[in-house]
C-alpha positions in Angstrom: -9.4 0.3 -21.8 -8.3 -0.3 -18.3 -8.8 -3.4 -16.1 -12.3 -4.0 -15.0 -12.1 -3.9 -11.2 -10.0 -2.9 -8.3 -8.8 -5.9 -6.3 -10.3 -6.7 -2.9 -8.6 -7.3 0.4 -9.1 -10.7 2.1 -11.7 -9.2 4.4 -13.8 -7.7 1.6 -16.6 -9.6 -0.1 -15.5 -10.7 -3.6 -18.2 -8.7 -5.4 -17.4 -5.4 -3.5 -14.7 -3.4 -5.2 -12.4 -1.4 -3.1 -12.4 2.3 -3.9 -9.2 3.7 -5.5 -8.6 6.0 -2.6 -8.8 3.2 -0.1 -6.6 0.9 -2.2 -3.9 3.6 -2.5 -3.9 4.4 1.2 -4.0 1.0 2.8 -1.3 -0.9 0.9 2.4 -0.3 1.4 4.3 2.9 2.2 6.7 5.2 0.4 8.7 8.1 1.8 10.6 10.8 -0.1 13.1 13.3 1.2 15.2 16.0 -0.5 18.7 16.9 0.6 21.0 19.7 -0.7 22.1 17.5 -3.7 19.9 14.4 -3.8 16.5 12.9 -3.4 16.0 9.7 -1.3 13.0 7.5 -1.7 12.4 4.5 0.6 9.5 2.1 0.0 7.9 -0.7 1.9 6.1 -3.3 -0.3 4.1 -6.1 1.3 2.2 -8.4 -1.0 -0.8 -9.2 1.2 -2.6 -10.7 -1.8 -1.3 -11.5 -5.3 -3.3 -8.6 -6.8 -1.6 -6.0 -4.6 1.9 -4.6 -4.7 4.4 -7.3 -5.2 8.0 -6.4 -4.3 9.3 -6.2 -7.8 6.2 -4.5 -9.2 5.8 -1.4 -7.0 9.5 -0.8 -6.5 10.6 2.7 -7.6 10.6 3.0 -11.4 13.4 4.8 -13.1 11.6 7.3 -15.4 14.7 9.0 -16.8 18.4 9.3 -15.9 17.7 11.4 -12.8 14.0 10.8 -12.2 12.3 8.1 -10.2 8.6 7.4 -9.5 7.4 5.3 -6.6 3.8 4.1 -6.3 1.6 2.6 -3.6 -1.7 0.9 -4.2 -2.7 -1.6 -6.8 0.5 -3.1 -8.2 -1.0 -3.5 -11.7 -1.6 0.2 -12.0 2.0 1.2 -11.4 3.6 -0.2 -14.5 1.3 1.5 -17.1 1.7 4.8 -15.4 5.5 4.4 -15.3 5.6 3.3 -18.9 3.5 6.2 -20.0 5.8 8.6 -18.2 8.9 7.1 -19.7 7.5 7.5 -23.2 6.4 11.1 -22.6 9.8 12.0 -21.1 11.7 10.3 -24.0 9.5 12.3 -26.5 10.1 15.5 -24.6 13.9 14.9 -24.6 13.8 14.4 -28.3 11.8 17.5 -28.9 13.8 20.0 -26.8 17.2 18.2 -26.5 17.3 18.1 -22.7 15.5 16.3 -19.8 12.2 17.8 -18.8 11.6 19.3 -15.4 10.6 17.0 -12.5 7.3 18.9 -12.3 6.6 18.0 -16.0 7.1 14.3 -15.1 4.8 14.6 -12.1 2.1 16.2 -14.2 2.5 13.6 -16.9 1.7 10.9 -14.4 -1.1 13.0 -13.0 -2.6 13.6 -16.4 -2.7 9.8 -17.1 -4.5 9.4 -13.8 -6.9 12.2 -14.5 -7.7 10.8 -18.0 -8.6 7.4 -16.5 -10.7 9.0 -13.8 -12.6 11.0 -16.4 -13.6 7.9 -18.3 -14.3 5.8 -15.2 -17.5 3.7 -15.1 -18.9 1.0 -13.0 -16.8 -1.4 -15.1 -13.6 0.5 -15.7 -12.0 2.1 -12.6 -9.5 4.9 -12.3 -5.9 4.2 -11.2 -5.9 3.1 -7.6 -2.5 4.5 -6.7 -0.7 7.5 -5.3 2.8 8.4 -6.2 6.1 10.1 -5.4 8.1 11.6 -8.2 11.7 12.7 -7.3 14.7 13.7 -9.2 17.2 16.4 -10.2 16.2 19.6 -12.1 19.6 20.8 -13.4 21.4 20.8 -10.0 18.3 21.1 -7.8 16.6 18.2 -6.1 12.8 18.2 -6.5 10.1 16.0 -5.0 6.4 15.8 -5.9 3.5 13.9 -4.4 0.5 12.8 -6.4 -2.6 11.5 -4.6 -5.7 9.7 -5.9 -7.5 13.0 -6.3 -4.8 13.9 -8.9 -3.6 16.7 -6.7 0.1 17.3 -7.3 2.2 19.0 -4.6 5.9 19.9 -4.4 7.5 19.2 -1.0 10.9 18.7 0.7 9.5 15.6 2.5 6.4 13.4 1.6 4.8 10.2 2.7 2.1 8.1 0.9 0.3 4.9 1.5 -0.3 2.9 4.7 0.3 5.1 7.8 1.1 8.1 5.7 -0.2 10.5 8.3 2.1 9.1 11.0 5.1 9.0 8.7 4.4 12.5 7.4 4.1 13.9 11.0 7.5 12.3 11.9 9.1 13.7 8.8 7.7 17.2 9.4 9.0 17.1 13.0 12.5 15.8 12.4 13.5 17.0 8.9 16.3 19.6 8.7 17.7 21.4 5.7 21.2 20.1 6.5 20.6 16.4 6.0 23.0 14.4 3.9 22.2 11.2 2.0 22.8 8.9 5.0 20.8 11.2 7.3 17.9 11.3 4.8 17.9 7.5 4.4 17.9 7.1 8.2 15.0 9.6 8.6 13.0 7.9 5.8 13.5 4.5 7.5 12.5 5.9 10.9 9.4 7.5 9.3 8.3 4.2 7.8 8.9 2.5 11.2 6.3 4.8 12.7 3.8 2.8 10.7 5.0 -0.7 11.8 8.0 -2.9 11.0 10.4 -2.8 8.1 12.6 -5.7 6.8 15.3 -5.3 4.2 13.6 -7.9 2.0 10.4 -5.7 1.7 12.2 -2.4 1.3 13.7 -0.5 -1.6 16.0 2.5 -1.1 16.7 4.7 -4.2 18.9 7.7 -4.3 19.0 10.3 -7.2 21.9 12.6 -6.8 23.2 15.6 -8.7 26.6 14.0 -9.4 25.8 10.3 -9.7 22.3 10.2 -10.9 20.2 7.1 -9.9 21.5 4.4 -7.6 19.8 1.8 -5.4 20.9 0.0 -2.2 21.8 -3.6 -2.2 20.2 -6.0 0.2 23.2 -5.8 2.5 23.1 -2.0 2.4 19.4 -2.0 3.2 19.9 -4.3 6.2 22.6 -2.0 7.5 20.5 1.1 7.0 17.6 -0.4 8.9 19.8 -1.9 11.6 21.4 1.5 12.2 18.2 3.0 13.3 16.4 0.2 15.2 
């Protein structure tokens, strides 16, 4: 079974559990952007309490060679969802001899969340996270957003977590189909900055490209990417 409670914020009484929806929308931010040949995911992780997203815990998880999932919400919920997706993808690869579609990966994570929600009680809570799943389908970049209602949507740009509405509005206004990787990283950083500040130490920048697969920015590269837009 799953853990027995959703952690509380410092301002919440100890015996009052935070709802999964609130937990997933008030902690940290993640932004995903597709380009002609890549998907860029930028996350901001701030560990406000030990129970919530620690930098190394909610960082984008590599699900397959060209698939990444990023989570916001309760940090302890990210790892089992990522592990479950990795196992399902490995099994699917074995069965069909090729990597599954990004949509399959997104629905695999959504199915895990739905199963937990179905069996939720006053003691055992559903997963208190939302997620972005991005990667390459053949030679086509794809990005999916999964919210706490288990709604899965495909999009060219997506924001989840703290300040998601502001970040999404910025993405919708400034996104263009001609963005390259550097432009997508800059746009993602700017979108997160609409919600507050962003330091290199609390950021992760992951890129999944058609040619190179998965790569992540070093601390110096993250600093440069942030400095370039502030």
